[in-house]
C-alpha positions, 0 to 999 in steps of 0.5 A, a space after each residue: 496693709 498686707 503681706 503682699 502690698 508690705 512686700 511690694 512697698 519694701 521693694 520700691 524701699 530697698 531701692 530707693 535713692 535715699 536709702 538711709 530713708 527708705 530704712 526708717 520708712 521699712 521700719 514704720 511698715 511695722 517691725 516684726 511686719 518687714 522680716 518675711 519681706 525683707 527675708 525673701 528679697 536676700 534672693 532677688 535677682 537684683 544685687 542691689 536689692 540682694 544687699 540692701 535686704 541685709 542692711 534692712 534686715 540689720 536696722 529692723 532686727 536691731 530695733 525689734 531687739 531694743 523693743 522685744 528681745 525674744 523676738 529678734 531671736 526668732 530673726 536670727 533662728 530663721 537666718 540659722 535655720 536657713 543654712 541648715 542642710 535639713 531647711 531645704 534650702 541654702 540660705 543665700 543672704 543668710 551670714 550677711 544679715 546675721 554680721 549686719 544685726 550683730 554688728 548694730 546690736 549689741 546684746 544679739 552680738 554676744 550670744 551670735 557672733 560665736 555661732 557666725 564664727 563657727 561657720 568659718 571652723 572646718 571643725 565646726 559647722 563650716 559652709 563648704 559652699 564658696 558662695 555662702 563663703 563670700 556672704 560669710 566672710 562679708 558679715 565676718 568683715 561688718 562685724 570686724 569693723 564695730 565689735 572686733 573681739 566678738 570675732 577675733 577667733 576668726 582670724 585662726 580660720 582666715 587664711 586659707 582665703 587670703 591664699 584663695 585663686 577666688 579674690 573675693 575671698 581675698 578681698 573680703 578677708 583683708 576687708 576683716 583682717 582690716 577690721 581686726 588691726 592686730 599683730 597676726 593679721 598684720 602678718 595676713 595683711 602683708 600678702 594682699 598689699 600688692 593685689 590690684 584685683 578687683 571686686 565687687 563690695 557692698 558697703 556705704 549701702 552702695 555697691 563700689 568696686 575696690 581692688 583687694 590691696 584697697 581693702 586691706 586698709 582700715 581708712 577705706 573701710 571705715 566709709 559710712 556705714 554699711 
């Protein structure tokens, strides 16, 4: 099956009702073969398809790492390159995919979680684009709920997003802080527990509309896989 056929097959699988089963089917097409089509769908006009491409890439890269760690590292470097000004692109979906991959694969988390955190650090590789920041916050939150120690340092840079005028920033900051579950996080979470702004959030392989205050609760965030 060529690239176009593979991409067409993956396009349908990303929107299938039983998406967990689709993930296995995507992997069965060939792990390395699925990478490029999945990355292309990070730019899809269909919001659910974009997000499920993040999950698909997370699963594919994690399984690839178990077989060929260097090949999985190449995937991570492709995502990082897309966030580089020299790439000529913007890197839509890259921070989310990096976070999802690291959440699923411990070895890659050990190697790349600090790079993900650096995108939040004003003295590091700070991402200035507000929409990319949303993706970054999602990726960090995804990782925080699985491997909180790997992204605890990001808590040092989260406060501007707690006070952001953008409710999506506030909601994703709340989701991230709820994953850390430490004393420092609690002080920021207390500022968001009465925030009833509603945002669209991807988790459990679907799009939901929780309030910011709901995202401050650990119970709300651990429901189902991402």
